[in-house]
N, C-alpha and C positions, 0 to 999 in steps of 0.2 A: 692241743685245743682241748679246753676242759666245756662240756657242755649239762648245764645243773635246770634240773627241776623249778618248775614255780608253785605258787599254788594250786594252775591246773595245767596238770600231768603235760596237756599233749602241745603247751604253749611251755617252749625250752630258753632259755638264755645260755647264750654260747659266748668263750673269754677265747679268743683266738690268741695261738701264741703270739710275741711278738718279739723283733728280735733287734735291738735298738743298740746304737752308739752315741758317740757327739760327733755324726755327722746324720741322724735321722733314725728312722728306721723298716722294718720290715715285715710286713703280715700279707699272711694269704686272706682277702675275701670269700674264698669258695673253693672246698675241692671236693669234689661228688664223693671220691670215694670215704671222707671223713666224715663229712654231714651225711651223711649216709647210715651210714653206723651209727650219729650220735640223733638216727629219727627223723633229719631231714633227707625225702625221701620226693622222688618225681625228677621233673628237666623244666627246669628254669625256660620262661620263650620272651622274656622282655622285662628287662631293667627301667627302674624309673630313678629320676633327681630329684628333688625338688626344693627348690630355698624361700626361708621362709622370715619374716623381720620378729622379735620378740612379742610377745604375746597372741601372736597368731595359732591359734586350734584350729590342727584340721580335723575330720572327719564327725562321725564315729561311720565311715564307709564298709561295705561288702557288696559281693554279687554271687543273687542267687539268679537264673540258676545253675548259673557257668560261674562257681565259688573261684575263689585266690587263695593260695597260699602264699602267705609273704614272709621273705627273712631279708629283715631294713636293720641297717645302722647307720651313723652319722659321721659322715667324712669332715666337718666343722660345726664347731658352737657343741649348743645341749637343749635335749626335749626331755618332755615327760611324753612318754610312751606309755600307750593302751590297747590292749586287745580284750574283745568284751566279747562268750561265749555265745553265740546264738545259736546255736542245736538242739530243737525243739528234742527234747526227751533223753536230753544230756546231763547227767549227775551236777555239773558245774553251769547247767542252765543260768544264766541270768550274770554268772558272775564276771570278775574280770583283773586283769592281772595288769600291773602299773611299774613299769623301771624308768628309771632314770638310764641314757643313752645318751652320748656323749665323744666328741675325738680324744678325750683322756681316757676316758674307761676302753674305749673300744669295742664296749659289746653290743651283739648282734642277737636281733630277739629272733624267733621263727615263729611265724604266729600259721598255722596252719588253715587249709578252708573249714567256713564254718563260724568262723568269727570278724566281727565289724573290729575296723580300725581303725586310732586317731592317734594323736598327737598336741603335744601343745609346746609352743617352743621359750624356755628359759632364756636364750643366750639373746645379745644381739640382734643377731643371724646364724642360722641352721641351714648346715646343707643335708636332707635328708636322702640317704639311697637304698631302693630296695630292689630286691629281685623277687618277680612272679612267677609261678608255676602254672600259669592262664592268660590270656591275654584281657588286657581291659575290653569291658562291654559294657556302653556307657544304658544298654537298651535293659542289664540285668543289673545295672548298680542300685543300690538300695541306700538313702544316708536314716542311721541311726541321731535319734538328737541326744547332743554331748549333755544336751544334763537332763536327760532324763532322770528324777527320783528314782525311777524304778532301779540304775541302775548303782546310787547313791557311788558315785564317782567325786573323787573330792581329786577339783581339778586346779592350778595355784592360785586362779584369778576366775573372779565371778563373772566377770565383762569382757570375757577375751576376745580377741581381732576375729570375726568368723565372715564365710561365705553369708552370703543368704540364701541358698543352697541348703548349707546344713544349719544354718540357723533356723529355717522349713523343716528339719529331718522331724521323723515320726518317732512318736512313743514305743517302743521294743513290744507293750501289749497292742499297740493295734498295727504292729507289723505282725502279727504272728499267722497271718495265711500266707506269707513271700518268704517264712523262714525255714532252713534247709533244716533238716528230720535226722536226725542223730542216726547214724549206722550202725 
């Protein structure tokens, strides 16, 4: 497996080894020792799967004070995945990483604690799988507005399909008292 730094060093792009022939392919989605050596440390406690239609944007979500690290991949389809550094005091605070993940490239993205996360579905349907190192906590979830001009994220559509909750998210500057601090 290869792990590559992104424009935010804490966010890692992982390219697992894929063994294929005319019958299909095999790959490890996770192996604790190899991933720890690459910088993905901790214990995963919850796996999630979402299925979304083309044009759906989910996010930008994070939890505080019980943050989640996420190892994300696409099992079917294609998405544009985005991670935003919301750690106050971080040298990359407010910056984002944007990576295309698909069933073809089989890439994974490690999004550590202290990052808001979201994705936009580029294919007709996408199945998005992620491992979390903390349990989901509705009372700790915070929604950062996907179209916050402070973030300057170029999404593939100006009018994505979003949930009412995501549509009413807050701007980064409005969330300052609730943001995690860089350690």
